[in-house]
C-alpha positions as CSV (number, residue, x, y, z in Angstrom):
1,M,-102.7,-139.0,89.9
2,D,-103.4,-136.6,92.7
3,A,-101.1,-136.3,95.6
4,G,-103.9,-137.5,97.9
5,D,-104.1,-140.7,95.9
6,R,-100.5,-141.6,96.7
7,P,-100.2,-144.0,99.5
8,A,-98.2,-143.0,102.4
9,R,-94.8,-144.4,102.9
10,L,-95.3,-147.8,104.1
11,A,-93.6,-150.6,106.0
12,V,-93.5,-153.4,103.7
13,G,-93.3,-157.0,104.5
14,V,-92.8,-159.9,102.1
15,L,-94.2,-163.5,102.6
16,G,-92.2,-165.5,100.1
17,A,-89.0,-163.6,99.2
18,G,-88.5,-165.4,96.1
19,K,-87.8,-164.2,92.6
20,V,-91.1,-162.2,92.4
21,G,-91.3,-161.0,96.1
22,S,-87.8,-159.9,96.3
23,A,-88.1,-157.9,93.0
24,L,-91.3,-156.3,93.9
25,G,-90.1,-155.4,97.5
26,A,-87.1,-153.8,96.1
27,A,-89.2,-151.7,93.6
28,L,-91.3,-150.6,96.5
29,A,-88.1,-149.7,98.4
30,Q,-87.0,-147.7,95.6
31,A,-90.3,-145.7,95.5
32,G,-89.6,-144.6,99.1
33,H,-91.3,-147.5,101.2
34,R,-89.4,-149.4,103.8
35,V,-89.0,-153.2,103.7
36,V,-89.0,-154.1,107.4
37,A,-89.3,-158.1,107.1
38,A,-89.4,-160.9,104.8
39,S,-89.8,-164.7,105.0
40,G,-88.4,-167.4,102.8
41,V,-88.2,-171.1,102.9
42,S,-85.6,-171.9,100.3
43,D,-81.8,-171.1,100.5
44,S,-82.4,-168.7,97.4
45,S,-85.2,-166.9,99.0
46,Q,-83.3,-166.3,102.2
47,R,-80.4,-165.1,100.2
48,W,-82.6,-162.6,98.1
49,A,-84.1,-161.3,101.3
50,A,-80.8,-160.4,102.6
51,D,-79.2,-159.1,99.3
52,R,-82.3,-157.5,97.5
53,L,-84.3,-156.4,100.6
54,G,-81.6,-155.8,103.2
55,V,-83.3,-157.8,105.9
56,Q,-82.8,-161.1,107.5
57,P,-85.5,-163.7,107.1
58,V,-88.0,-164.1,109.9
59,R,-91.0,-166.2,110.6
60,P,-94.2,-165.3,108.7
61,E,-95.9,-164.0,111.8
62,E,-93.2,-161.5,112.5
63,V,-93.7,-160.3,109.0
64,V,-97.4,-159.7,109.5
65,A,-96.8,-158.1,112.9
66,T,-94.2,-155.4,111.8
67,A,-95.5,-154.6,108.3
68,E,-98.3,-152.4,107.0
69,L,-98.3,-153.6,103.5
70,I,-97.7,-157.5,103.2
71,L,-96.8,-158.9,99.7
72,L,-98.0,-162.5,99.5
73,T,-95.7,-163.8,96.8
74,V,-96.0,-167.4,97.0
75,P,-96.8,-170.2,94.5
76,D,-100.5,-170.1,93.4
77,D,-101.3,-173.3,94.9
78,A,-99.9,-172.3,98.3
79,L,-101.8,-169.1,98.4
80,P,-105.2,-170.2,99.8
81,D,-103.7,-172.2,102.5
82,L,-101.4,-169.2,103.5
83,V,-104.3,-166.8,103.7
84,T,-106.5,-169.0,105.6
85,G,-103.6,-169.9,108.0
86,L,-103.0,-166.3,108.7
87,A,-106.6,-165.7,109.4
88,A,-106.9,-168.9,111.7
89,T,-103.9,-168.0,113.7
90,G,-105.3,-164.7,114.8
91,A,-102.6,-162.6,113.1
92,D,-103.3,-158.8,113.5
93,L,-104.4,-158.0,110.0
94,Q,-106.7,-155.0,110.9
95,G,-106.2,-152.3,108.3
96,K,-103.2,-153.9,106.6
97,L,-102.9,-153.9,102.8
98,L,-102.8,-157.5,101.7
99,V,-101.4,-157.8,98.3
100,H,-101.1,-161.0,96.4
101,T,-99.5,-161.3,92.9
102,S,-101.0,-164.3,91.7
103,G,-102.4,-163.9,88.0
104,A,-104.9,-166.7,88.4
105,Y,-106.5,-165.5,91.5
106,G,-108.8,-162.4,92.3
107,L,-109.9,-160.9,95.6
108,S,-111.9,-164.0,96.8
109,V,-108.8,-166.0,97.8
110,L,-108.3,-163.1,100.4
111,D,-111.7,-163.4,101.8
112,A,-110.7,-165.0,105.1
113,A,-108.1,-162.3,105.7
114,A,-110.4,-159.6,104.6
115,R,-113.1,-160.7,107.3
116,A,-110.2,-160.2,109.9
117,G,-109.7,-156.7,108.7
118,A,-107.2,-156.9,106.0
119,V,-107.4,-154.6,102.9
120,P,-107.2,-156.9,99.8
121,L,-105.7,-156.1,96.6
122,A,-104.5,-158.3,93.6
123,L,-101.4,-156.9,91.7
124,H,-100.0,-159.3,89.1
125,P,-96.8,-158.3,87.2
126,V,-97.0,-159.3,83.7
127,M,-93.3,-160.3,83.4
128,T,-91.1,-163.4,83.9
129,F,-88.7,-163.2,86.7
130,T,-85.8,-165.4,86.7
131,G,-83.8,-164.5,89.9
132,R,-81.3,-162.7,87.9
133,D,-79.9,-159.1,88.6
134,D,-82.0,-157.5,85.9
135,D,-85.3,-158.6,87.4
136,L,-85.7,-155.2,89.1
137,S,-85.1,-153.4,85.9
138,R,-87.4,-155.4,84.0
139,I,-90.3,-154.1,86.0
140,T,-90.2,-150.6,84.5
141,G,-92.9,-150.0,82.0
142,I,-94.7,-153.5,82.4
143,S,-98.3,-154.0,82.8
144,F,-99.8,-155.2,86.1
145,G,-103.2,-157.0,86.1
146,V,-105.0,-155.2,89.0
147,T,-108.2,-156.4,90.8
148,A,-109.2,-154.1,93.7
149,P,-112.6,-153.1,95.4
150,D,-113.5,-149.7,93.9
151,P,-112.7,-147.5,96.8
152,L,-109.2,-149.0,96.8
153,R,-108.4,-148.5,93.1
154,P,-106.4,-145.3,93.7
155,I,-104.2,-147.1,96.2
156,A,-103.7,-150.0,93.8
157,E,-102.9,-147.7,90.9
158,A,-100.6,-145.6,93.1
159,L,-98.5,-148.8,94.1
160,V,-98.2,-150.0,90.6
161,I,-97.1,-146.8,89.1
162,E,-94.6,-146.3,92.0
163,M,-93.1,-149.5,91.0
164,G,-92.6,-148.4,87.4
165,G,-95.7,-150.4,86.1
166,E,-99.0,-149.6,84.3
167,P,-102.2,-150.8,85.9
168,V,-104.6,-152.8,83.8
169,W,-107.9,-153.4,85.5
170,I,-109.1,-157.0,85.3
171,A,-112.4,-158.2,86.6
172,D,-112.3,-160.6,89.4
173,S,-114.4,-163.1,87.5
174,D,-111.9,-162.8,84.5
175,R,-108.7,-163.5,86.5
176,A,-108.4,-167.3,85.4
177,L,-108.9,-166.3,81.7
178,Y,-106.5,-163.5,81.8
179,H,-103.8,-165.7,83.2
180,A,-104.6,-168.5,81.0
181,A,-103.9,-166.1,78.0
182,L,-100.7,-164.8,79.4
183,A,-99.3,-168.3,80.4
184,G,-100.3,-169.7,77.0
185,A,-98.4,-167.1,75.2
186,A,-95.3,-166.7,77.3
187,N,-94.8,-170.4,79.0
188,H,-95.8,-172.3,75.9
189,M,-93.6,-170.1,73.6
190,V,-90.6,-171.1,75.8
191,T,-91.6,-174.9,75.3
192,L,-91.9,-174.5,71.5
193,I,-88.8,-172.6,71.1
194,A,-86.8,-175.2,73.3
195,E,-88.4,-178.0,71.3
196,S,-87.4,-176.4,67.9
197,S,-84.0,-175.6,69.3
198,D,-83.5,-179.4,70.2
199,L,-84.7,-180.5,66.7
200,L,-82.3,-178.2,64.9
201,H,-79.3,-179.2,67.2
202,R,-80.4,-182.8,66.4
203,I,-79.8,-182.3,62.8
204,G,-76.3,-180.6,63.2
205,V,-77.3,-176.9,63.7
206,E,-74.6,-175.9,66.3
207,E,-76.3,-172.5,67.3
208,P,-80.1,-172.8,66.9
209,G,-80.5,-169.6,68.8
210,R,-78.7,-167.6,66.1
211,M,-81.0,-169.1,63.4
212,L,-84.2,-168.7,65.3
213,G,-83.6,-165.3,66.8
214,P,-84.2,-163.1,63.8
215,L,-87.2,-165.1,62.7
216,L,-88.9,-165.1,66.1
217,G,-88.2,-161.5,66.6
218,A,-89.9,-160.8,63.2
219,A,-92.7,-163.1,64.0
220,L,-93.3,-161.5,67.4
221,D,-93.2,-157.9,66.0
222,N,-95.7,-158.9,63.2
223,V,-98.2,-160.4,65.7
224,L,-98.0,-157.6,68.1
225,R,-98.5,-155.0,65.3
226,L,-100.9,-156.8,62.9
227,G,-102.5,-159.5,64.9
228,I,-103.4,-162.7,62.9
229,S,-102.8,-160.6,59.7
230,G,-99.1,-161.0,60.5
231,L,-99.2,-164.8,60.1
232,T,-96.8,-166.4,57.5
233,G,-95.9,-169.8,56.7
234,P,-97.2,-173.0,55.0
235,V,-100.5,-173.1,57.0
236,V,-101.7,-169.6,55.8
237,R,-100.5,-170.4,52.3
238,G,-102.5,-173.6,52.2
239,D,-99.3,-175.8,51.5
240,A,-100.9,-179.0,52.8
241,G,-98.2,-181.0,51.2
242,T,-95.6,-179.2,53.3
243,V,-97.7,-179.6,56.3
244,R,-98.0,-183.3,55.9
245,K,-94.1,-183.6,55.5
246,H,-93.7,-181.8,58.8
247,V,-96.1,-184.1,60.6
248,D,-94.4,-187.2,59.1
249,A,-91.0,-186.0,60.1
250,L,-92.1,-185.1,63.5
251,I,-93.7,-188.5,64.0
252,L,-90.5,-190.2,63.3
253,A,-88.1,-187.8,65.3
254,A,-90.3,-186.6,68.1
255,P,-93.9,-187.9,68.5
256,E,-94.8,-185.8,71.4
257,A,-94.0,-182.8,69.3
258,A,-96.1,-184.1,66.5
259,D,-99.3,-184.1,68.6
260,A,-98.5,-180.4,69.6
261,Y,-97.8,-179.3,65.9
262,I,-101.0,-180.7,64.7
263,A,-103.1,-179.2,67.4
264,L,-101.4,-175.8,66.8
265,A,-101.7,-176.2,63.0
266,R,-105.5,-176.8,63.3
267,L,-105.8,-173.7,65.6
268,T,-103.8,-171.5,63.1
269,A,-105.8,-172.8,60.2
270,D,-109.1,-172.1,62.0
271,R,-108.1,-168.5,62.8
272,A,-106.6,-167.9,59.3
273,L,-109.8,-169.3,57.9
274,A,-112.1,-167.0,60.0
275,A,-109.8,-164.0,59.2
276,G,-110.3,-164.6,55.4
277,L,-106.6,-165.3,55.0
278,L,-107.1,-169.1,54.0
279,K,-109.6,-170.2,51.4
280,P,-112.2,-173.0,52.2
281,E,-110.7,-175.2,49.7
282,E,-107.1,-174.7,50.9
283,A,-108.5,-175.4,54.5
284,E,-110.1,-178.7,53.3
285,R,-106.6,-179.8,52.0
286,L,-104.8,-178.8,55.3
287,L,-107.6,-180.8,57.0
288,D,-106.6,-183.9,55.2
289,A,-103.1,-183.2,56.0
290,L,-103.7,-183.0,59.6
291,G,-105.8,-186.1,59.8
292,G,-109.2,-184.6,61.1
293,N,-111.8,-182.1,61.1
294,I,-110.8,-178.4,62.1
295,W,-114.2,-177.3,62.9
296,T,-116.8,-178.5,65.3
């Protein structure tokens, strides 16, 4: 990256100093930018503004007035109203970098502000933030899904690299699918593991995490290195009898989990069949065990 592509040291404002906003604001401060203002509604956001960013919370309009780079780190559903509200109130947005961190939205959500002179960027950190002290260190080395107008790509890239991340360019039209892929993997994994832990605990396993940890670590490593070829277990082996036992046990113990198991087993069988890991006759037996057709 050429020195000329690096953004000047900027006055940073954070609208929504929650888990994400406070972590990214702190990362920008570490890179030499100055956090000058932040807003937050919840008690935790106000605490993070003070503790992580070193500022006392102020009203959103004060954040906009004092900052040159404004992070919009609010929940996805609140983002459109926030942007249109800023534009409608006549806030001075001329020439200011307006950066949202939503995975699902691209640049169009910032249109109202862009018409008022704001410079729009979408920088989505591919990481889960919990509000713990290690949030800031987790940013180092992660990917950011970046959408920016072509002339602003050097600025977007520089900001991400300064925060310790790696920019990955996502087309505006692909943002929803991009975010669905990430949420499907990370969020649903948490649900699946929590459900599995509860079932193990129910049958007397005192520390499900110790049992699941090595297995899940190996499975994650396999899929990241090998893709679907890293698949193991009864579906890829074509063990229809075992799969049927799983379904029957889940129907009795946790009917809501049985539906999810069946849906995921079908998807697994479909992908295994397409990859040549599962023979058609094995897929047919799995089909019967799962109670319906895998294909459309």
